[in-house]
N, C-alpha and C positions, 0 to 999 in steps of 0.2 A: 598436276595438269592444269588446274585451275589457276595456280599461281603463275604458270608460264604464259597462260592465254591472258591473264590479268597484266603481266609484265609488257606485253605487245601493246594492250590498250593504254595502260598508264605507266611509263618506265619509272617515274619519279616515286611512286608508292613502293616500288621494288627496293628501294635503297634503305626503307625502314625494316629493322629485324622484325619478324614473326614471334610473337611471344610463345607460342606452343613450341616452335622450333628452338627458341633460346632455352626453354625449360628442359627439353630434350637433350640439347648439347650440354647444359649444366649438369644433367643427371649421368650423362655419358662420361664427363670428366670426373665426377665424384666417384663413379664405378671403376675408372681406370686407377684413381688414386689408391681405392680401397683394394684393388686387385694387386697393384704393385706392393702395397704394404703387406698384404697376406703372402704374396709370393717370396717377399724377403725374409719374412718370419718363417715360412716353411723351409725355405733354403737353410736357414740357420738351424732348424729343428734337424734337418736331415744330416748337417755336418755333426751335430751332438749324437745322433743316433747311430751314425757310423762309427764315431769315436767309442761309444758305448759297446757296440759289437765288436770292434777291435779288442777292448779291454777284456770282454768276456771271453773271447776266442783265446787271449793270452792266458787267462785264468784257468781255462779248461785244459790248455796244454800244460801250464804248471801243476796242475791237480793231477793230471795224468802222470806225469813225469815223477811227481812225488810218490804217487801211489806204487809206480814201477820201482822206485828205489826202495820204498818200504817193503813191497813184496819180495823183492830178492833179498833184503836183508833178513826178513822172517823165514825164507826158504832157507838161506845159509844157516840160519840159527837153528832151525829144525833138523837140517842134515848134520850139522855138527853134534847136536844132541843125540841123534841117532848113532852115530859113530863113537861116542864113549860107551865104554863097557858098563853092563848094568851092574848095580851093586850087589854083592853076594848075600848080604842080609836084608832082604825086602822088608822084614819086620820093622827094621829101623826107619824106614822111609814113611814120612807123614802122608797119608792118603786122605784127600779131601773127597767126601761123598759127592757124587754126580747131582745129587738133588740139590747141592748147595750152589752149583753153578746155574742149574735151571731155573732157580727162583730169583737170580740176580737180572734186574731190569735196567742195565746199563746200556747206553747207546751202542756199545760195541759188541754186546752179546748176541748171539743168534735169536735167543728167545724174545729179546726186546725187538729185534727188527721183524720177527714173524708177528708180533701184536700190534705194531704201528703201521701208519700209511706212509708213503714215501714223503709227503710234505712235513708230516711230524718228525720224522727221521732226520730230514735236512735241517729242519728248525732246531732240533735238540743238539745236533753236531755242531751247529753254529753257535750256540750258546755255550759250548765247553770252552 
């Protein structure tokens, strides 16, 4: 308001820019540039994140499909083994003690899975 009143009294002085106003305008312009830069950067990150999410979804579907194929093969294999007649002479069949399997800590054995966390299990599977 002071500036408006001063403009009525001396209009020539109004043509000169106010230093405080100029500093604020400069600061606003800098903030605009910073905002646009960050907006562009975030927009690029959004595209990258969406791409990674798509890849994760594809990987998840592939993993599920591969598991289902493996599971059906295992089921068929077990069914075919059950359909085979048992050997007449069971003494000739090599029997492995169950304690052997319980002591094996391989990522695919139940005893291993029960002794590790899910993160350790996934890490171990990825290193195979």
